[in-house]
VOGU-3710 file (C-alpha; in Angstrom, 3 decimals, decimal comma):
1> matvkltvde> 19,609/-27,232/-0,174  16,170/-24,873/0,334  13,922/-27,322/0,195  13,547/-30,257/2,801  12,747/-32,472/-0,749  10,203/-35,199/1,414  7,248/-37,209/0,045  4,090/-36,397/2,195  4,464/-40,034/3,357  8,316/-39,435/4,578
11> ysdanarela> 6,760/-35,543/6,519  4,427/-37,926/8,133  7,159/-40,317/9,158  9,559/-37,557/10,116  6,894/-36,542/12,306  5,686/-39,144/13,833  10,044/-39,573/14,943  9,673/-35,454/16,310  6,764/-36,208/18,124  7,996/-39,622/19,428
21> rqgvsrrtil> 10,884/-37,828/21,511  8,121/-35,414/23,135  5,932/-36,074/26,213  3,217/-37,669/26,300  1,009/-34,364/27,000  3,576/-32,640/24,512  2,879/-35,479/21,135  -1,070/-34,833/22,089  -0,966/-31,150/21,351  0,968/-31,209/18,655
31> rtavagyaya> -0,433/-34,109/16,818  -3,776/-31,732/17,043  -1,992/-28,758/16,216  -0,588/-29,941/12,678  -4,307/-30,883/11,895  -5,731/-27,841/13,080  -3,045/-25,950/11,456  -4,163/-27,840/8,192  -7,894/-26,837/8,397  -6,814/-23,421/9,856
41> qfqladaafa> -5,526/-22,589/6,735  -7,433/-24,342/4,240  -10,155/-22,521/5,706  -8,211/-19,155/4,430  -7,122/-20,733/1,439  -10,879/-21,854/0,337  -12,173/-18,413/0,713  -9,284/-16,697/-1,393  -9,556/-19,588/-3,993  -13,449/-19,196/-4,341
51> aaggtagqag> -13,501/-15,340/-3,963  -11,325/-15,878/-7,210  -13,488/-18,132/-8,725  -12,281/-21,105/-8,492  -14,294/-24,488/-8,860  -13,277/-27,284/-5,879  -12,536/-30,729/-7,548  -12,940/-34,089/-6,050  -9,721/-34,230/-3,471  -10,414/-30,918/-1,114
61> vvvagrhlsf> -7,927/-28,857/-2,198  -8,214/-25,376/-3,301  -5,402/-23,177/-5,342  -4,828/-19,633/-3,727  -2,488/-16,931/-3,542  -1,128/-16,464/-7,172  1,506/-14,657/-8,274  3,658/-13,431/-11,076  7,367/-12,961/-11,636  9,451/-12,147/-14,883
71> vpgadgalkp> 11,776/-14,731/-16,251  14,610/-12,733/-17,714  17,932/-13,824/-19,185  21,319/-13,642/-18,049  21,830/-10,566/-19,392  18,233/-9,122/-17,576  16,502/-8,929/-21,207  13,529/-10,082/-20,158  12,323/-13,534/-22,147  8,814/-13,792/-23,600
81> amavtaqlas> 7,558/-15,786/-20,381  5,884/-15,616/-17,199  6,607/-17,781/-13,626  3,219/-18,535/-11,821  3,428/-19,719/-8,466  0,440/-20,535/-6,318  -0,233/-22,541/-3,095  -1,596/-26,040/-2,552  -4,140/-26,417/0,686  -6,354/-29,287/1,759
91> ktgtlppklr> -7,927/-30,137/4,598  -5,611/-32,454/5,978  -2,248/-31,280/5,086  -1,746/-33,653/2,531  -2,179/-33,813/-0,912  -3,263/-37,060/-2,704  0,118/-38,914/-3,950  -0,541/-38,881/-8,094  -2,119/-35,367/-7,514  -0,894/-32,946/-11,281
101> ayvdvgsapg> -0,791/-28,925/-11,555  -1,248/-27,413/-14,698  -1,444/-24,268/-16,072  -3,879/-23,401/-19,271  -2,779/-20,081/-21,117  -4,957/-18,965/-23,940  -6,065/-15,518/-25,579  -9,461/-14,812/-23,599  -11,045/-17,106/-20,997  -12,043/-20,482/-21,767
111> qygtrveadi> -9,229/-20,126/-24,709  -6,786/-21,932/-23,282  -4,664/-23,210/-25,811  -2,061/-24,414/-24,389  -1,019/-26,512/-20,947  2,109/-26,300/-19,307  2,619/-29,105/-16,235  3,608/-27,581/-12,825  5,928/-28,527/-10,349  4,694/-29,157/-6,801
121> rhlvgryaip> 7,000/-28,703/-4,095  6,480/-29,567/-0,864  7,776/-26,803/2,186  8,658/-28,673/4,981  10,329/-27,211/8,439  14,538/-28,454/9,603  12,948/-28,803/13,110  9,824/-28,112/14,825  9,341/-24,860/16,098  9,111/-24,731/20,155
131> ggpigsqfyl> 6,206/-23,401/21,473  5,276/-22,998/17,494  3,661/-24,863/14,536  5,915/-27,457/12,014  5,655/-26,161/9,147  3,826/-28,251/6,137  3,253/-26,185/2,491  2,884/-26,881/-0,684  3,415/-24,872/-3,976  2,852/-25,055/-7,316
141> katidglrpg> 5,780/-23,653/-9,410  5,485/-22,823/-13,287  7,363/-21,301/-15,785  5,527/-20,194/-19,506  7,705/-19,223/-22,229  7,164/-18,896/-25,734  4,503/-16,288/-25,374  3,870/-13,268/-27,532  6,178/-10,271/-26,282  3,959/-7,142/-25,116
151> tvhhyrvrls> 0,293/-9,211/-24,990  -2,131/-10,018/-22,802  -2,536/-13,643/-22,125  -5,569/-15,561/-20,137  -4,285/-18,235/-17,765  -5,644/-20,535/-15,058  -4,345/-23,038/-12,990  -6,197/-26,334/-12,984  -5,046/-29,585/-10,836  -5,866/-33,298/-11,910
161> dgtvsgdahf> -8,882/-33,704/-9,511  -10,744/-31,324/-11,764  -10,093/-28,385/-9,745  -10,309/-25,099/-11,252  -8,623/-21,430/-10,318  -10,385/-18,582/-11,384  -9,072/-16,759/-14,658  -6,835/-14,257/-14,293  -4,061/-12,790/-16,846  -1,052/-10,667/-17,260
171> ttapadravh> 0,799/-8,877/-20,074  4,143/-9,749/-21,430  7,287/-7,369/-21,596  7,196/-5,389/-24,900  10,326/-7,140/-27,396  11,685/-3,441/-28,071  13,831/-1,965/-25,616  14,532/1,084/-26,950  11,090/2,728/-28,104  8,186/1,925/-26,326
181> apftftafad> 4,572/3,467/-25,050  4,975/5,022/-21,743  4,652/2,623/-18,569  4,344/2,849/-14,699  5,795/0,376/-12,287  4,874/0,551/-8,727  6,734/0,038/-5,280  7,262/-0,383/-1,428  8,525/-2,136/1,490  8,049/-3,547/4,841
191> vgtntaptdp> 3,907/-4,512/4,660  3,216/-7,694/6,550  -0,503/-8,618/6,888  -3,262/-7,029/8,439  -4,792/-10,620/9,715  -3,154/-13,155/11,679  -3,055/-16,907/10,909  -4,609/-18,731/12,936  -3,415/-20,864/15,514  -5,367/-24,065/16,247
201> ryawnqnpps> -4,190/-24,421/19,733  -5,346/-21,730/21,444  -9,178/-22,801/21,039  -8,586/-25,068/23,525  -5,714/-24,332/25,385  -6,560/-21,276/27,486  -3,149/-21,029/28,766  -3,015/-18,134/30,495  -6,337/-17,335/28,964  -5,631/-13,287/29,551
211> vtkadgtwpa> -3,658/-13,154/26,765  -5,444/-16,172/24,555  -8,307/-15,646/23,018  -11,318/-18,798/22,361  -11,160/-18,017/18,355  -7,506/-19,372/18,390  -6,376/-15,787/16,787  -3,051/-14,135/18,224  -3,242/-10,731/20,053  -2,786/-8,622/17,793
221> gvfdgnaylp> 0,686/-7,392/16,627  2,393/-11,187/17,293  1,919/-12,406/13,724  0,591/-9,481/11,999  0,697/-6,167/11,879  -1,670/-4,183/13,841  0,648/-2,880/16,878  -0,558/0,177/15,377  -0,473/3,431/18,233  -4,005/4,824/19,116
231> ddpvaglhgt> -2,379/7,919/18,122  -1,800/7,080/14,352  -3,855/8,947/12,210  -4,554/6,355/9,355  -4,321/3,382/11,377  -4,891/3,832/15,090  -8,151/4,600/16,893  -9,789/7,205/15,355  -7,132/6,848/11,934  -9,093/6,330/8,513
241> dkrpaltqtl> -7,693/2,620/6,966  -7,128/0,159/9,914  -5,734/-1,749/7,245  -3,056/-0,120/5,515  -1,131/-3,143/4,472  -4,325/-4,256/2,882  -5,117/-1,195/1,442  -1,553/-0,391/-0,616  -2,139/-3,194/-2,640  -5,665/-1,987/-4,142
251> lmatqrpvft> -4,633/0,905/-4,123  -1,113/0,279/-6,337  -4,219/-1,835/-8,764  -5,171/1,679/-9,169  -2,413/2,721/-11,474  -2,609/-0,059/-13,773  1,480/-1,392/-12,906  3,241/-3,284/-15,292  5,173/-4,582/-12,357  5,538/-4,045/-8,837
261> llagdicyan> 8,806/-3,888/-6,453  8,541/-4,989/-2,805  12,129/-3,760/-1,118  12,188/-5,799/1,128  10,480/-7,163/5,214  7,864/-9,061/2,680  5,392/-10,501/4,878  6,968/-10,721/8,212  6,781/-14,618/9,387  9,748/-13,868/11,423
271> psgsglpadd> 8,524/-10,723/13,421  11,771/-10,077/15,462  13,912/-9,991/12,023  17,760/-11,168/12,881  18,191/-14,297/11,552  18,030/-16,925/14,931  16,782/-19,922/15,454  13,057/-20,045/15,859  11,087/-20,641/19,212  7,965/-18,909/20,110
281> ttaltrvapk> 7,484/-19,944/23,195  7,188/-16,186/24,103  5,387/-15,587/21,326  2,376/-14,131/23,310  4,303/-11,542/24,616  5,540/-10,321/21,306  9,389/-11,449/22,293  10,987/-14,086/21,536  13,439/-15,652/23,511  17,259/-14,218/24,073
291> gknlynpyvw> 19,249/-15,242/21,009  15,813/-16,196/19,283  13,245/-15,445/16,708  9,641/-15,214/16,586  8,752/-17,557/13,524  5,567/-18,519/12,016  5,245/-19,959/8,435  2,024/-19,907/7,877  1,703/-15,693/8,123  3,304/-16,520/3,868
301> dvflnqiepl> -0,642/-18,245/3,244  -2,086/-14,960/4,779  0,033/-12,455/2,130  0,014/-14,286/-0,264  -3,859/-13,698/-0,311  -3,628/-10,631/0,061  -1,697/-9,035/-2,495  -2,938/-12,107/-5,243  -5,689/-9,456/-6,384  -2,709/-7,383/-7,943
311> aaytpwmfat> -0,164/-10,604/-8,109  -2,457/-12,777/-9,959  -2,230/-10,344/-12,443  0,956/-8,370/-12,869  4,435/-9,432/-12,169  5,731/-8,973/-8,281  9,579/-8,834/-7,950  11,169/-9,050/-4,414  14,277/-7,816/-2,722  15,145/-9,185/0,920
321> gnhdmeplyg> 15,207/-7,415/4,110  16,662/-8,642/7,564  12,640/-10,118/8,399  13,375/-11,815/5,494  16,560/-13,916/7,213  14,378/-16,928/8,110  15,375/-19,322/10,353  13,474/-22,814/9,159  14,367/-24,082/6,075  18,198/-24,046/6,114
331> ntrflgdspa> 20,942/-21,827/4,824  21,641/-19,998/8,271  24,566/-20,025/9,804  23,511/-21,212/13,118  22,085/-24,471/11,052  26,059/-24,832/9,948  24,900/-24,350/6,153  26,596/-22,787/3,550  25,658/-20,292/2,086  24,933/-18,620/5,377
341> hgygglverl> 21,375/-16,215/4,488  18,285/-18,236/5,439  16,411/-17,749/2,597  15,540/-21,453/1,538  11,821/-20,629/2,232  11,276/-17,572/0,045  13,311/-19,834/-2,999  10,106/-22,043/-3,223  7,255/-19,681/-2,242  8,522/-16,775/-4,459
351> dfpdngpktc> 10,313/-17,020/-8,403  13,788/-15,188/-7,917  15,561/-14,369/-11,353  18,631/-16,343/-11,352  21,021/-14,366/-13,158  22,505/-13,120/-9,798  25,566/-14,428/-8,013  24,503/-18,342/-7,396  25,465/-17,523/-3,767  23,067/-15,277/-3,590
361> psvyrftyan> 18,625/-16,539/-4,389  17,664/-12,336/-4,239  20,006/-10,874/-6,179  18,934/-10,326/-9,870  18,599/-7,928/-12,777  15,794/-7,720/-15,674  15,199/-4,310/-18,199  11,769/-3,421/-19,362  11,688/-0,898/-22,129  14,866/1,506/-21,554
371> vgvisidand> 14,881/0,449/-17,515  17,209/-0,902/-15,801  16,805/-2,854/-12,779  18,467/-4,540/-9,884  17,625/-5,825/-6,801  20,506/-5,751/-4,341  20,868/-7,723/-0,502  21,713/-5,171/1,867  21,453/-7,723/4,576  25,185/-8,911/3,144
381> lshelqtntg> 26,426/-5,181/3,509  24,461/-4,284/6,305  26,636/-2,521/9,563  23,333/-2,478/12,209  22,278/-5,952/11,787  25,418/-8,494/10,978  23,491/-11,872/10,919  24,018/-11,783/7,412  26,871/-9,467/7,017  29,573/-10,476/4,061
391> ysggaqlswv> 27,609/-13,723/3,683  28,382/-13,107/-0,144  32,026/-13,079/0,317  32,270/-10,193/-1,533  30,716/-12,130/-4,918  27,401/-9,219/-4,806  29,132/-6,319/-4,410  31,620/-7,374/-7,797  28,419/-8,835/-9,905  26,544/-5,239/-8,967
401> kgtlkkwrad> 29,697/-3,156/-10,380  29,870/-5,199/-13,472  26,417/-5,125/-13,752  26,231/-1,257/-13,484  29,702/-1,415/-15,383  27,531/-2,899/-18,593  24,431/-0,524/-18,250  26,322/2,023/-18,916  27,428/1,206/-21,816  24,052/0,238/-23,332
411> ddidfivaff> 23,007/2,764/-25,189  19,255/0,950/-24,943  18,908/1,676/-21,134  18,381/5,078/-20,107  17,191/4,665/-16,290  18,858/2,696/-14,017  16,611/1,530/-10,639  18,231/0,004/-7,527  15,799/-1,961/-4,983  16,859/-3,000/-1,544
421> hhcaysttds> 16,423/-2,714/2,352  18,098/-1,294/4,343  18,918/2,390/3,981  22,097/4,184/2,426  20,132/7,938/3,564  17,153/8,078/5,713  16,677/10,300/8,994  13,956/7,823/11,478  14,988/7,458/14,903  14,287/3,357/15,048
431> hasdggvrda> 17,295/2,448/11,464  18,005/5,786/10,246  21,468/5,120/8,007  23,679/1,514/7,278  27,038/3,139/6,331  28,049/-0,517/4,970  25,238/0,187/2,782  25,962/3,807/2,075  30,228/2,753/1,988  29,571/-0,112/-0,333
441> ldplfskyqv> 26,870/1,113/-3,085  26,847/4,905/-3,032  30,411/5,091/-5,057  28,765/2,528/-7,495  26,062/4,188/-7,833  27,704/7,959/-8,329  30,311/6,826/-10,683  27,313/4,499/-12,801  24,781/7,295/-12,560  22,171/4,771/-11,272
451> dlvvqghnhl> 18,878/7,053/-11,674  16,571/6,301/-8,499  17,328/4,312/-5,244  13,868/2,658/-4,132  14,561/1,406/-0,328  12,825/0,315/2,782  13,389/-0,555/6,288  12,387/2,513/7,665  8,327/2,674/8,333  8,312/5,766/6,780
461> lertdpiryg> 8,862/7,854/3,354  11,530/9,844/2,710  13,007/11,440/-0,439  16,596/12,795/-0,801  18,068/15,069/-2,908  19,925/14,509/-5,125  23,613/12,885/-4,062  26,648/11,977/-5,486  30,142/10,590/-3,713  27,909/11,312/-0,240
471> krtrsapdgs> 27,140/14,924/-0,704  23,771/16,731/-1,970  24,364/18,486/-5,011  21,284/20,792/-5,240  18,164/21,431/-3,787  15,288/19,273/-5,330  11,716/20,312/-4,064  8,284/18,651/-4,523  8,118/19,878/-8,656  11,509/20,038/-9,435
481> tihpatdgvt> 12,920/18,239/-12,652  16,423/16,046/-11,785  19,045/15,590/-14,354  21,099/12,098/-12,886  23,862/12,695/-15,020  24,592/15,985/-13,582  23,179/16,127/-10,418  23,439/12,452/-8,815  21,218/9,750/-7,372  17,729/9,996/-5,702
491> ylcvgsggra> 17,432/7,954/-2,857  13,802/7,251/-1,724  12,763/4,933/1,544  8,769/4,000/0,930  8,942/1,653/3,872  5,958/2,867/4,746  4,097/-0,174/3,266  1,560/-0,919/6,406  3,653/-2,021/8,919  3,658/0,389/11,848
501> rypfrrapgp> 5,301/3,556/11,151  8,436/4,738/12,590  8,731/8,250/14,412  11,637/11,023/12,730  14,528/11,966/14,727  14,280/13,783/18,415  15,664/16,516/19,410  18,465/17,462/20,279  20,267/15,744/23,084  21,777/12,992/24,849
511> qappppkvtp> 19,415/10,128/23,346  19,978/11,947/20,315  23,499/13,362/20,109  24,940/15,645/17,776  28,736/15,284/16,735  30,750/16,530/18,602  31,729/20,076/18,237  28,146/20,805/16,649  25,872/23,239/18,592  22,270/23,221/17,392
521> kgpqklaagq> 19,969/26,093/16,452  17,176/27,447/15,604  14,855/24,945/14,168  17,586/22,377/14,516  16,980/22,558/18,304  13,900/20,797/17,845  12,824/16,947/17,021  12,462/16,530/12,866  9,149/16,895/11,377  7,201/16,317/8,608
531> ryrgyrppgg> 7,829/18,003/4,986  5,716/17,386/2,476  3,509/19,009/-0,264  0,461/20,624/2,123  2,437/19,918/5,474  1,538/22,514/7,743  3,212/21,868/11,273  1,284/22,166/14,459  1,161/25,892/16,221  2,950/27,412/12,800
541> pntkennten> 6,401/26,683/11,074  9,353/25,626/12,767  7,598/26,124/16,050  7,455/22,590/18,049  9,283/20,409/15,136  11,854/21,294/12,330  10,651/20,710/8,864  13,880/21,989/7,451  16,244/20,007/5,269  18,590/19,975/7,535
551> ivnsyvwakg> 18,681/17,557/10,538  21,849/18,011/13,442  20,698/15,034/15,083  20,617/11,943/12,612  22,712/8,635/12,793  24,605/6,881/10,325  25,600/2,954/11,551  29,340/2,102/11,821  30,841/-1,741/12,292  31,568/-1,373/15,598
561> sgavkpagqp> 33,336/-4,015/17,382  31,129/-7,086/16,919  29,274/-6,948/19,803  25,997/-8,883/20,738  23,011/-6,697/21,199  21,135/-8,199/24,337  18,591/-9,771/21,619  21,365/-12,567/20,794  22,255/-10,553/16,958  25,425/-9,303/16,019
571> agsrvpetid> 25,018/-5,692/15,406  27,061/-1,883/14,989  27,286/1,016/16,109  25,363/4,438/16,031  27,494/7,647/14,739  25,868/10,780/15,075  25,315/12,912/11,756  24,559/16,206/9,957  22,868/16,010/7,069  21,546/18,749/4,588
581> wsqvrydaya> 19,748/15,898/1,876  16,350/14,653/3,723  13,913/16,507/0,826  10,741/15,053/2,121  9,570/13,065/4,804  6,067/11,600/5,236  5,290/9,795/8,985  2,736/6,830/7,847  1,602/5,159/5,033  2,527/5,672/1,114
591> fmavdvvpaa> 3,714/4,099/-2,040  5,439/5,028/-5,076  4,442/4,766/-9,077  6,493/5,937/-11,309  5,883/6,362/-14,596  8,406/6,165/-17,505  7,659/8,052/-20,910  10,684/6,293/-23,540  11,253/8,313/-26,423  13,012/7,791/-29,547
601> rgarttltvr> 17,463/8,563/-29,583  18,329/11,841/-28,949  15,277/12,954/-27,661  13,824/13,608/-23,964  12,963/10,007/-22,028  11,453/11,037/-18,329  11,482/8,732/-15,154  8,500/10,783/-13,136  8,161/9,812/-9,252  5,060/10,130/-7,436
611> cladalpgsk> 4,801/9,651/-3,815  0,961/8,562/-3,214  -0,272/8,820/0,391  -2,799/6,391/1,893  -6,100/7,988/3,377  -4,109/11,300/4,242  -6,739/12,231/7,196  -8,793/15,026/6,051  -8,355/14,379/2,187  -11,882/12,401/1,744
621> qpfteidrit> -9,880/10,335/-1,041  -8,501/6,748/-0,803  -5,329/8,517/-1,715  -3,208/11,800/-1,800  -0,333/12,833/-3,547  2,110/14,422/-1,249  5,546/14,572/-3,388  6,550/14,812/-7,532  9,619/14,356/-9,050  10,956/14,403/-12,965
631> lartagksav> 14,141/11,989/-13,536  15,461/13,666/-17,169  18,166/12,283/-19,655  18,358/12,160/-23,656  17,853/8,868/-24,950  20,588/7,094/-25,690  23,087/9,038/-24,620  23,011/7,978/-20,985  26,281/6,181/-21,551  29,180/6,799/-18,855
641> rt> 32,428/6,573/-19,934  34,850/5,222/-17,505
//
């Protein structure tokens, strides 16, 4: 099961048994840590609760981190419903035994005519993390159905002790998929937080004092994203925005999206990112012990509060990345469970629709107006990092094919958008392209004319030219109109959501070799550089960097021999490749806004992708548009005959 179904008393008993197995000094530390964590996380939640207009009740419990998700049916059509999830936090880390939770819904603030009782889930770890916290968190989950389509609904969360959250609101999806007013959705990936959860052990246990703080906070870059280099133009020493992970959410709200996609690597509670068992004994060095991953479940509290200003009003739809293979809640290969994936905690904290393969909780589909959206778990397909590779036994790929085939026979669906984590196409120095993802999905996407693919994993923004069956079909610079039916699929990496940026590919050489028998010439001798609207290379065009579409020393991950990396995870091998499809490259923090204009059958319908950079140095604006393309189709004429 994804969740250990324990009452508060049962959890206390289990924790006591765990403590009894420890030495006397260890027991003292753990008891203090459990109590301290509860109070520390309550302070965080209480501040968010008050800021959102909440009123406390008698039990000392607050509601924080509210977020919404769509509720699609088996075919992806959205129901007139909304899923609501929120965190419950108390000073003691326990809840009153008879506490009940409700979501009140109505047409205006204070006019709540419907009450839905919420389920309260207690999420606890399968084992104590060496050197880390024993996680104990509570979440309420409710599905509000029977709502009117295309209508604004106000809601609040209320507890039986008198606790009441502030008012928030959402708009249900339209009933008619074929014709609808224009709308916008947003997307990004690799977000994380700019605040670490408090660790109360270090408020008194100064060992070693050189790397801990008396206020109980972790050093930067352990359980937050603040490992920005001094020369980072946005988040660095002299940068324009020191909190890009938080800023992205606030900037997306300015676009008034009807939903937001997050293409994996959500909060980085698992900063090691390879799905191995949890061990924090060396967390202060930022590196896990060999064969283990760092993990702190309370990073989720920080993240959910961080996104609440938008997520409490707009549905957020998540895909899973490598940092989302969490090593504490079961369903991991190393704990002997099946299926092996490690998403048990995510299932409780988030609201993944359940219309995908039953063994793949983060794989699902939904339709909004004339757009079909499909979430894919790239961990199942990856050659680069193979901890979860193949866990679905082929079920996911078969389901994806069936979905695409069905949608391309549906005249009401003009555009198909896929989102997942590992890149099928990218050129960074850190991850580049994943051959397992590319080989599995590119043929299907080409055959069924997927329009737009949203990726993450590489911490920057990069857009390809349209691609069909692995080949670029045409150049599509900024401002282009692309016809996916004939031009092919556009891939966009938007792993620029807030984690420290990655560099593009270095200059050709021993560490970045071109394919055999390829000799770099001209700009190809230089390191890959940025390429976006308004960018001026230092020293003039092509004098210090290659800012063309062509890169001779990119690479793609192959399955390899099943070798195990020094850190302990199975991984593939890099194969050099020459590419000509890297149209736009931006090496900092950005998100994408997608404007959709549906149309009547036979008329022109469009999907316009705008890439918006956070606090571009020198712009004096909160964000700057650095790229725009328009995908065009004829409404009701997107069926594919196969």
